[in-house]
C-alpha positions in Angstrom: -24.1 -51.9 -41.1 -22.0 -54.0 -38.7 -19.2 -54.1 -41.3 -19.2 -50.3 -41.6 -19.1 -49.9 -37.8 -16.3 -52.4 -37.6 -14.2 -50.4 -40.1 -14.8 -47.2 -38.3 -13.8 -48.7 -35.0 -10.7 -50.1 -36.6 -9.7 -46.7 -37.9 -10.4 -45.0 -34.6 -9.3 -47.7 -32.2 -6.1 -49.4 -33.8 -5.6 -51.5 -30.7 -8.9 -53.3 -31.2 -9.2 -56.3 -33.6 -12.4 -56.4 -35.6 -13.9 -59.7 -37.0 -15.8 -58.3 -40.0 -17.9 -61.4 -40.4 -18.8 -62.2 -36.8 -18.9 -58.6 -35.6 -16.9 -59.4 -32.5 -14.3 -57.1 -30.9 -11.2 -58.7 -29.4 -8.9 -56.5 -27.4 -5.2 -57.0 -27.9 -3.3 -58.0 -24.8 -1.8 -55.1 -22.8 0.5 -55.6 -19.9 0.2 -53.8 -16.6 3.6 -52.2 -17.2 2.4 -50.9 -20.6 -0.7 -49.4 -18.9 1.2 -47.5 -16.3 3.7 -46.3 -18.9 0.8 -44.9 -20.7 -0.5 -43.2 -17.5 2.9 -41.6 -17.1 2.8 -40.4 -20.6 -0.7 -39.0 -20.0 0.3 -37.3 -16.8 3.3 -35.7 -18.4 1.0 -34.5 -21.1 -1.6 -33.0 -18.8 0.8 -31.1 -16.5 2.1 -29.1 -19.5 -1.3 -27.7 -20.4 -2.0 -24.3 -19.0 -5.4 -23.5 -20.5 -8.4 -24.7 -18.5 -10.6 -25.5 -21.5 -7.8 -27.2 -23.4 -6.9 -29.3 -20.3 -10.5 -30.5 -19.7 -10.8 -31.4 -23.4 -7.5 -33.3 -23.4 -8.6 -35.3 -20.4 -11.5 -36.9 -22.2 -9.7 -37.3 -25.5 -6.6 -38.9 -24.0 -8.4 -42.0 -22.7 -9.7 -42.8 -26.2 -6.4 -41.9 -27.9 -4.1 -43.7 -25.4 -6.2 -46.3 -23.5 -8.7 -47.8 -26.1 -11.9 -46.5 -24.6 -14.8 -45.6 -27.0 -15.6 -42.2 -25.4 -15.5 -40.1 -22.3 -17.2 -37.2 -20.5 -15.9 -34.9 -17.7 -18.5 -33.7 -15.3 -17.8 -30.6 -13.1 -20.0 -29.4 -10.2 -22.0 -26.2 -10.1 -22.0 -25.8 -6.4 -24.3 -22.7 -6.4 -27.1 -24.5 -8.3 -26.2 -27.9 -6.8 -25.9 -29.8 -10.1 -23.3 -31.6 -12.3 -22.5 -30.1 -15.7 -21.2 -32.2 -18.6 -18.2 -30.1 -19.3 -16.3 -31.7 -22.1 -16.7 -34.9 -24.2 -14.4 -37.0 -26.5 -13.9 -35.2 -29.8 -13.9 -38.4 -31.9 -16.1 -39.2 -34.8 -18.4 -41.3 -32.6 -18.4 -38.8 -29.9 -19.3 -35.9 -32.1 -21.9 -38.0 -33.9 -23.9 -39.0 -30.8 -23.7 -35.5 -29.3 -25.2 -34.2 -32.5 -28.3 -36.3 -31.7 -29.0 -34.2 -28.6 -31.9 -31.8 -28.7 -30.0 -29.0 -26.9 -26.4 -27.9 -26.3 -24.2 -30.4 -24.6 -23.6 -28.4 -21.4 -27.3 -27.8 -20.8 -27.8 -31.4 -20.0 -27.3 -30.9 -16.3 -27.8 -33.4 -13.4 -29.3 -32.2 -10.1 -27.4 -33.6 -7.1 -30.6 -35.0 -5.6 -31.0 -37.8 -8.3 -31.0 -41.1 -6.5 -31.0 -43.3 -9.7 -28.2 -41.7 -11.6 -24.9 -43.4 -11.2 -22.9 -40.3 -12.3 -24.5 -38.3 -9.5 -24.0 -41.1 -7.0 -20.3 -41.3 -7.9 -20.0 -37.6 -7.0 -22.0 -38.0 -3.8 -20.5 -41.3 -2.5 -17.0 -40.7 -4.0 -17.1 -44.4 -5.2 -16.5 -46.0 -8.6 -19.6 -47.1 -10.3 -19.7 -49.7 -13.2 -22.8 -50.4 -15.3 -23.8 -52.1 -18.5 -26.4 -49.5 -19.5 -25.5 -46.0 -20.5 -28.9 -44.7 -19.5 -28.0 -45.5 -15.9 -25.3 -42.7 -16.1 -26.8 -40.0 -18.4 -30.6 -40.2 -17.8 -32.8 -38.3 -17.3 -30.9 -35.4 -18.9 -30.8 -37.7 -22.0 -33.9 -39.9 -22.2 -33.3 -43.7 -21.8 -34.4 -44.5 -25.4 -31.8 -42.2 -26.9 -29.2 -43.4 -24.5 -29.8 -47.0 -25.6 -29.5 -45.9 -29.3 -26.2 -44.2 -28.6 -25.0 -47.4 -26.8 -25.8 -49.6 -29.7 -24.3 -47.2 -32.3 -21.0 -47.1 -30.4 -20.9 -50.9 -29.7 -20.6 -50.2 -26.0 -20.7 -53.0 -23.5 -19.7 -51.3 -20.2 -19.6 -47.8 -18.6 -17.6 -46.6 -15.6 -17.7 -43.4 -13.6 -14.9 -42.4 -11.2 -14.7 -39.5 -8.7 -12.1 -36.9 -9.3 -10.7 -36.1 -5.8 -7.8 -33.8 -4.7 -6.9 -33.5 -1.0 -10.3 -34.9 0.1 -12.1 -32.3 -2.1 -14.2 -33.7 -4.9 -13.6 -31.8 -8.1 -15.9 -33.7 -10.5 -16.5 -37.1 -12.2 -14.9 -38.8 -15.2 -17.1 -41.1 -17.2 -15.9 -43.6 -19.9 -17.6 -46.1 -22.2 -15.9 -49.4 -23.3 -16.3 -52.5 -25.4 -15.0 -54.6 -22.5 -17.3 -57.2 -20.9 -15.8 -56.4 -17.5 -13.2 -54.2 -15.8 -10.5 -56.2 -13.9 -9.3 -55.0 -10.5 -6.0 -53.9 -12.3 -8.0 -51.8 -14.8 -10.0 -50.2 -12.1 -6.8 -49.3 -10.2 -5.4 -47.9 -13.4 -8.5 -45.8 -13.9 -8.4 -44.6 -10.3 -4.8 -43.5 -10.8 -5.9 -41.7 -13.9 -8.7 -39.9 -12.1 -6.1 -38.9 -9.4 -4.0 -37.4 -12.1 -6.9 -35.6 -13.5 -7.6 -34.1 -10.1 -4.0 -33.0 -9.8 -4.1 -31.4 -13.2 -7.4 -29.7 -12.6 -6.2 -28.3 -9.2 -2.9 -27.1 -10.8 -4.6 -25.4 -13.7 -7.1 -23.7 -11.4 -4.2 -22.4 -9.2 -2.4 -21.3 -12.3 -5.4 -19.4 -13.6 -6.0 -17.9 -10.2 -2.5 -16.7 -9.9 -2.6 -15.4 -13.5 -5.9 -13.6 -12.8 -4.4 -12.1 -9.6 -1.3 -11.0 -11.5 -3.5 -9.5 -14.2 -5.6 -7.7 -11.6 -2.4 -6.5 -9.9 -1.0 -5.2 -13.2 -4.3 -3.4 -13.9 -4.4 -1.9 -10.4 -0.8 -0.9 -10.7 -1.4 0.7 -14.0 -4.5 2.5 -12.6 -2.6 3.7 -9.5 0.3 5.0 -11.7 -2.3 6.8 -13.8 -3.8 8.4 -10.7 -0.5 9.3 -9.2 0.8 10.8 -12.4 -2.4 12.9 -12.6 -1.8 13.9 -9.0 1.5 15.4 -10.0 -0.2 17.8 -12.3 -1.5 19.7 -9.4 0.5 22.2 -7.3 -0.8 24.5 -4.6 -0.6 28.2 -5.0 -2.0 28.4 -8.5 -5.4 29.1 -9.8 -8.1 26.5 -9.6 -8.7 26.7 -13.4 -5.1 26.1 -14.3 -4.7 23.2 -11.9 -7.8 21.4 -13.1 -7.0 22.2 -16.7 -3.6 20.5 -16.3 -5.4 17.3 -15.0 -8.0 17.3 -17.7 -5.4 17.7 -20.5 -3.5 14.7 -19.1 -6.5 12.4 -19.3 -6.0 11.1 -22.8 -2.4 10.1 -22.0 -3.0 8.7 -18.5 -6.4 7.1 -19.0 -6.1 6.3 -22.7 -5.5 2.6 -21.9 -9.2 2.5 -20.8 -10.3 3.9 -24.2 -11.0 7.4 -22.7 -10.2 10.2 -25.2 -11.2 13.2 -23.0 -13.6 14.6 -20.4 -15.4 17.8 -19.5 -16.4 19.1 -16.1 -19.9 20.4 -15.1 -20.0 22.6 -11.9 -23.1 22.7 -9.7 -24.0 25.2 -7.0 -26.3 23.4 -4.6 -27.5 26.7 -3.0 -28.6 28.3 -6.3 -29.3 25.1 -8.1 -27.3 26.3 -11.1 -25.3 23.8 -13.2 -22.9 25.0 -16.0 -20.1 23.7 -18.2 -16.7 24.6 -16.8 -13.6 23.0 -18.3 -12.9 20.5 -21.0 -9.9 18.5 -22.1 -7.9 20.6 -24.7 -7.4 18.5 -27.8 -7.8 19.0 -31.6 -11.1 17.1 -31.6 -12.4 18.9 -28.5 -11.5 22.3 -30.1 -13.3 21.3 -33.3 -16.4 20.3 -31.3 -16.4 23.5 -29.4 -16.4 25.5 -32.7 -19.9 24.2 -33.1 -21.1 26.1 -30.1 -22.9 29.4 -30.7 -22.0 31.0 -27.3 -18.5 32.1 -26.7 -17.9 30.7 -23.2 -18.6 27.3 -21.7 -20.1 28.9 -18.6 -22.8 30.4 -20.9 -24.3 26.9 -21.1 -26.1 26.6 -17.8 -29.5 25.8 -16.4 -31.4 25.9 -13.1 -31.9 22.5 -11.7 -35.0 21.4 -9.8 -33.4 19.2 -7.1 -36.7 17.6 -6.1 -37.5 16.4 -9.6 -34.8 14.6 -11.7 -37.1 12.6 -13.9 -37.1 15.2 -16.8 -33.4 16.1 -16.4 -30.5 14.9 -18.6 -28.3 12.1 -17.4 -25.6 14.4 -16.1 -28.1 16.2 -13.8 -29.5 12.9 -12.7 -26.0 11.8 -11.9 -25.4 14.8 -9.7 -28.7 14.7 -7.9 -28.8 11.0 -7.3 -25.0 10.7 -6.7 -24.8 7.8 -9.1 -22.7 7.0 -12.3 -24.8 7.3 -15.4 -23.8 5.7 -18.8 -25.2 6.1 -22.2 -24.4 5.9 -26.0 -25.7 9.4 -26.9 -24.2 12.6 -25.7 -27.5 14.3 -26.2 -29.0 12.3 -23.3 -26.4 14.0 -21.0 -26.2 17.7 -22.1 -29.7 18.4 -23.6 -30.6 20.8 -22.2 -28.9 23.3 -22.2 -27.6 22.3 -25.6 -30.1 21.5 -28.4 -30.1 17.9 -29.7 -28.9 18.6 -33.3 -25.8 20.4 -32.0 -25.2 17.6 -29.5 -25.3 15.0 -32.3 -22.8 17.0 -34.4 -20.5 17.3 -31.3 -20.6 13.5 -30.8 -19.7 13.0 -34.5 -16.7 15.3 -34.2 -15.5 13.7 -31.0 -16.0 10.2 -32.3 -17.2 9.1 -28.8 -19.3 5.9 -28.6 -19.9 5.8 -24.8 -20.4 8.6 -22.2 -20.3 8.3 -18.5 -21.2 11.0 -16.0 -19.5 10.6 -12.5 -20.8 12.8 -9.7 -18.4 15.0 -7.7 -19.1 15.2 -4.0 -17.1 16.7 -1.1 -18.2 15.9 2.5 -21.7 15.1 1.2 -22.1 18.3 -0.8 -22.9 18.0 -4.5 -20.2 19.9 -6.5 -20.9 18.8 -10.1 -19.9 15.9 -12.4 -17.2 14.8 -14.9 -18.4 13.4 -18.2 -15.9 10.9 -19.7 -15.8 10.2 -23.4 -15.0 6.6 -24.4 -14.0 5.4 -27.9 -15.4 1.9 -27.1 -18.9 0.6 -27.1 -21.0 0.7 -23.9 -20.9 -3.1 -23.5 -17.0 -2.9 -23.4 -17.0 -0.4 -20.5 -16.0 -2.6 -17.5 -16.5 -2.3 -13.8 -12.8 -1.6 -13.6 -13.2 1.4 -15.9 -16.0 2.8 -13.8 -14.0 2.3 -10.6 -11.0 4.1 -12.0 -13.0 7.1 -13.4 -14.9 7.3 -10.1 -11.6 7.5 -8.1 -10.2 10.0 -10.6 -13.4 12.2 -10.3 -13.2 12.2 -6.5 -9.5 13.1 -6.8 -10.5 16.1 -8.9 -13.2 17.0 -6.4 -10.6 17.0 -3.6 -8.1 19.0 -5.7 -10.7 21.7 -6.4 -11.8 21.9 -2.8 -8.2 22.1 -1.5 -7.4 24.8 -4.0 -10.5 26.8 -3.1 -9.6 26.4 0.6 -6.0 27.5 -0.1 -7.1 30.6 -2.0 -9.4 31.6 0.8 -6.8 30.9 3.5 -4.1 32.9 1.6 -6.0 36.2 2.2 -5.5 36.1 5.9 -2.4 33.9 6.2 0.0 36.6 7.5 -2.3 37.6 10.3 -2.9 34.0 11.3 0.8 33.2 11.2 1.6 36.1 13.5 -1.2 35.1 15.9 0.0 31.5 15.9 3.6 32.5 16.6 2.6 34.7 19.5 0.4 32.0 21.0 3.1 29.4 20.6 5.7 31.6 22.3 3.3 32.3 25.1 2.6 28.6 25.6 6.3 27.8 25.4 7.1 30.3 28.1 4.3 29.0 30.3 5.3 25.4 29.7 9.0 26.1 30.5 8.1 28.1 33.6 5.9 25.4 34.9 8.5 22.8 34.2 11.1 24.7 36.1 8.9 25.4 39.0 7.7 21.8 39.3 11.0 20.0 38.6 13.9 22.3 39.0 13.2 25.0 41.6 10.9 23.1 43.9 13.4 20.4 45.0 16.2 22.7 46.3 13.7 25.0 47.9 12.0 22.1 49.7 15.3 20.9 51.0 16.4 24.3 52.2 13.0 25.0 53.8 13.1 21.7 55.6 16.6 22.2 57.0 15.9 25.8 58.0 12.6 24.8 59.7 14.4 22.1 61.7 17.1 24.6 62.6 14.6 27.1 63.9 12.8 24.3 65.8 16.2 23.6 67.5 16.2 20.1 66.2 20.0 20.3 65.6 20.9 21.8 69.0 22.1 18.5 70.3 23.7 17.5 67.0 27.5 17.1 66.7 29.6 19.9 65.1 30.2 17.6 62.1 26.4 17.1 61.6 25.8 20.9 61.9 28.5 21.5 59.3 26.9 18.9 57.0 23.4 20.6 57.3 24.9 24.0 56.5 26.8 22.5 53.5 23.5 21.0 52.2 21.8 24.4 52.5 24.7 26.1 50.7 24.7 23.4 47.9 21.0 23.9 47.3 21.3 27.6 47.4 24.1 27.3 44.8 21.8 25.0 42.7 19.0 27.6 42.7 21.5 30.3 41.7 22.8 28.2 38.8 19.3 27.4 37.6 18.3 31.1 37.7 21.5 32.1 35.9 21.0 29.4 33.3 17.4 30.6 32.7 18.6 34.1 32.2 21.3 33.0 29.8 18.9 30.7 27.9 16.5 33.6 27.5 19.2 35.9 26.3 20.6 33.3 23.9 17.2 32.9 22.3 16.6 36.7 22.0 18.7 39.5 20.6 22.0 38.4 22.2 24.7 40.9 21.1 28.1 39.3 20.5 31.4 41.1 20.7 33.6 39.4 18.0 37.3 39.6 18.6 40.3 37.5 17.4 40.5 34.6 19.9 43.3 32.1 20.5 41.4 28.9 20.9 44.3 27.0 22.3 45.1 29.6 24.9 41.4 29.7 26.0 41.2 26.0 26.4 44.4 25.9 28.4 42.9 28.4 30.8 39.7 26.4 31.1 41.8 23.2 31.8 43.8 25.0 34.6 40.5 26.2 36.2 38.8 22.8 36.3 41.7 20.4 36.5 41.5 20.2 40.3 38.0 18.8 40.1 39.3 16.0 37.8 42.2 15.2 40.1 39.8 14.8 43.1 38.1 12.0 41.2 41.4 10.5 39.9 40.5 11.5 36.3 42.8 12.8 33.7 42.2 16.1 31.8 44.5 16.4 28.8 45.0 18.8 25.9 46.3 17.0 22.8 48.5 19.3 20.8 48.2 19.2 17.0 51.0 19.7 14.4 48.7 21.9 12.4 48.8 25.7 12.6 45.6 26.8 14.3 44.6 30.4 13.4 42.8 32.8 15.7 39.1 32.8 15.2 36.6 35.6 15.5 34.4 34.9 18.5 32.9 36.4 21.7 35.4 35.3 24.3 33.0 35.5 27.3 30.3 33.4 25.7 32.7 30.9 24.1 34.4 30.6 27.5 31.0 29.6 29.0 30.5 26.9 26.3 33.9 25.3 26.9 33.6 25.4 30.7 30.2 23.7 30.4 31.5 20.9 28.2 34.6 20.3 30.4 32.5 20.4 33.6 29.9 18.0 32.2 32.7 15.5 31.3 34.0 15.6 34.9 30.5 15.2 36.4 29.5 12.2 34.1 32.8 10.3 34.1 33.8 7.8 36.8 36.9 6.3 35.3 39.4 7.6 32.7 39.0 11.3 31.8 38.8 13.8 29.0 41.0 14.6 26.0 40.6 17.9 24.2 41.9 18.3 20.7 41.8 21.2 18.1 42.0 20.7 14.3 41.9 23.0 11.3 39.4 21.9 8.6 39.3 24.2 5.6 37.6 27.5 6.9 36.6 26.0 10.2 38.3 25.2 13.5 36.9 22.0 15.2 37.3 21.3 18.9 36.9 17.7 20.1 36.0 16.9 23.7 36.3 13.1 24.0 35.5 11.6 27.4 35.2 8.0 28.8 32.0 8.8 30.7 28.5 7.3 30.8 27.9 7.7 27.1 24.5 8.3 25.4 21.7 6.1 24.0 20.2 6.9 20.6 17.1 8.4 22.3 19.4 10.6 24.5 21.2 12.0 21.5 17.9 13.1 19.9 16.9 15.4 22.8 20.3 16.3 24.3 20.4 19.9 23.0 16.7 20.7 23.9 15.5 22.7 26.8 15.5 20.9 30.2 16.6 17.7 28.5 19.2 15.3 30.0 20.3 11.7 29.4 18.6 8.9 31.3 21.5 8.3 33.7 22.3 12.0 34.2 19.6 12.5 36.8 21.1 9.8 39.0 24.7 10.8 38.7 24.2 14.6 38.9 20.6 15.5 40.1 21.5 19.2 40.4 21.7 19.9 36.7 19.2 22.3 35.1 19.1 20.6 31.7 19.8 24.0 30.1 23.6 23.9 29.7 23.8 22.2 26.3 20.8 24.1 25.1 22.6 27.4 25.9 25.8 26.1 24.3 24.0 25.2 21.1 22.4 28.7 21.0 25.7 30.4 21.5 27.5 28.3 18.9 24.7 28.9 16.4 25.1 32.7 16.9 28.8 32.2 16.0 27.5 30.6 12.8 29.0 27.3 14.0 27.7 23.8 14.9 27.8 21.5 17.9 27.1 17.8 17.8 27.7 14.7 19.8 29.0 11.2 18.9 28.5 8.2 21.2 28.5 4.5 20.5 26.0 3.9 23.4 25.6 3.9 27.1 28.9 3.2 29.0 31.0 3.9 25.9 31.9 7.6 26.4 31.0 10.6 24.2 32.7 13.1 21.9 31.3 16.6 21.6 32.5 18.4 18.5 32.3 22.2 18.3 32.9 23.6 14.8 33.5 27.4 14.5 34.3 29.5 11.4 37.6 31.2 11.4 36.0 34.4 10.0 32.5 35.6 10.7 30.5 36.7 7.7 30.2 40.5 7.3 
C-alpha cells in the first residue's frame, strides 16, 4: 500500500523524492529566489483570470501544481448566515478521492463563526496564521474527526496551515493547505502570506470586474428597455382616435419587446362604474388573426362580463389582476379569459398562438381601474424575470396614460374654440390691467409727485425769498416733469395703436434723405455733449423703399435720440446697405452697451437696460417696443448687437424694398 501511495505521490508531486522501501518523503531543496519567482508566476496567472469560479479553483490548484503542497481549500464567508463555506478544493487525484468520501456535497460542510476549537474559523476571526499537525483541528466538526484522520493518513500529510485572505483591512476568506513537511520555516510562512495577499488582490479584482460587468449588463438592459419604451411612445400622436393610437402601439410590441420573448398582447377594458370588463384590442399578427378566427362572435367587445368587485375569488386571473391591482402570471390562457370564453376554445387559441406564459398587468390612472394588458410570452414561466415584469408594467402604465390623454384630448377638442377665445380675452384684459398698474406705479407717479411737491411749496410761498436763479430752476423742473408725463402718455397712445389696427400709408421713401433730416434735427444735442453724429455714405446704390414716412421717422428719431442719451464719449455712426431685397440701416454707438439679460427684454413693454434708469430716469420703456411694432408692420426686423456693458451697441433695422401686395 505504501509503495502504491509513493508512486502516486511521485506522479502528482514531481518535486518530492520517494523512497519506495522506507516510505519516506524527502523534499528537494528550493531556494528563496525560486519560491518568489514561482509566486510571481502565480500572480501573473491569477490576474489574467476574469471568471470568479475559475479564479477560486485556480487558487487552490496552483499551490499543488507550483508549490508542492498536497492539497488546498479556499473558504469564503457567508456574512448573512455568519459562517464559512468551503468554496473550492484542489482538483488532484487525492483531492477528488478524499472529497468523494464525504457524505454530502462539498459546499454544504459549513463552519459557524462561533466555533472556538476550529483553527480555520479562528484564522478568519483573529486574522492570524494557524499551523497544526492534525487535519481534524481545521475541518471538524463539519467533517468528523475519525474521517479527517483517515484522509490525513491516505494523503501522507504531516502538517496543515491556514492563512487569512485580507485586502485593505477587509478579510475576504481563508486559504488552507496540507503538506508533507514536518515544519514550516519563517521563510515559507512569509511566502505563504505573500501568496494569500495575492489571492486577496485577485479576489477583489475579480469581484470588481464582475460588479462592473453586471452594472454594464444592467445598463445595457435598461438602455434597451428605455429605447423600446421610447420607440413605442413615438407610435402615438395626439389628434387621432384612441383605437388607432393604441393599435399602433400594440402592433409594435413584437418588434420592440421581442427581446423579452413577447410575441403579442391584448387589452381588456374595465368600467369601474358599471363593473363591465370586455376585450378591446389585440396585436395584429398572422398568429393572432388565426386565433381570432376561432371566436364565434364577430367583435372582441362581444366578449364581456359583469365583475363582482367585492369577490375576486371565483374570477379569472385577468379580473383578479384588475381588482387587486397586481400582476398575475400563468401557463394556461384559460386561467385568464375563462369566462367569458369557454375553456376548449381558450386551449385552441393558446395552441394557435404558441404562447407558454401569460401575464396580466393592471392599468390604473389616478387610482382608477381602467383594465389590463395580457402579454403572451414564448418562454416558460420560470424564465420570465423580474426585469421582464418591470418593463411590461412600465409599458402598461404608458398605454394607460396614452389612452387617458387621448380621451381627454377628444373631450377637450369639442369646446377648444370657445375656451381659446375666452382665454385670449382674459389675457388681454390682464395685460391691459398689468400695464396700466405698472405705468401708474412706476412711470406716472414719479413726475406727478415732483410736480405736486413743487407747486405746493410755491403756493405755500416757500420760494418767495428764493433767488431768481432758484425760481427758474424750480420752474424748469416742473416743465421737465410735465414734458415727461406728456411723452409717456404719447408713447402709451402710440404703443396701443401699434398693437392694434394701425393703418400705414406706404409711399416711396428715400432712406438716406430721411436720415439726413433726422441727423440735422438732433445733431445739436450731440454737440452739447461733445459727441459725434456721422452718416457713413456707401458706394452702393440705395433704392427707395415703400414705407410710412411718419412712422419710420419716429423709429429713426428714437434710435438716434437713445444713442445720444446713453453715450458719454464717442458718438453714433449711421450706415445704409443694400442686401438683396432688403435695405439695412446700422446705428452703431459707443454708449453704455448691453448685457445678455438686457438684450433678451429690450424690445418688451416698459423694459430698459440695467444702467438706463440711472443715466436717463425719464424714459418710459416703450420707445423700442413701439419701434419693433412699427418695423414689424413694415414686414421688417429690428435687432441689437452688443459685446457687453460699456462696449457700445449696434441696432440694425432691416426693411424690404417692396411691400407684399
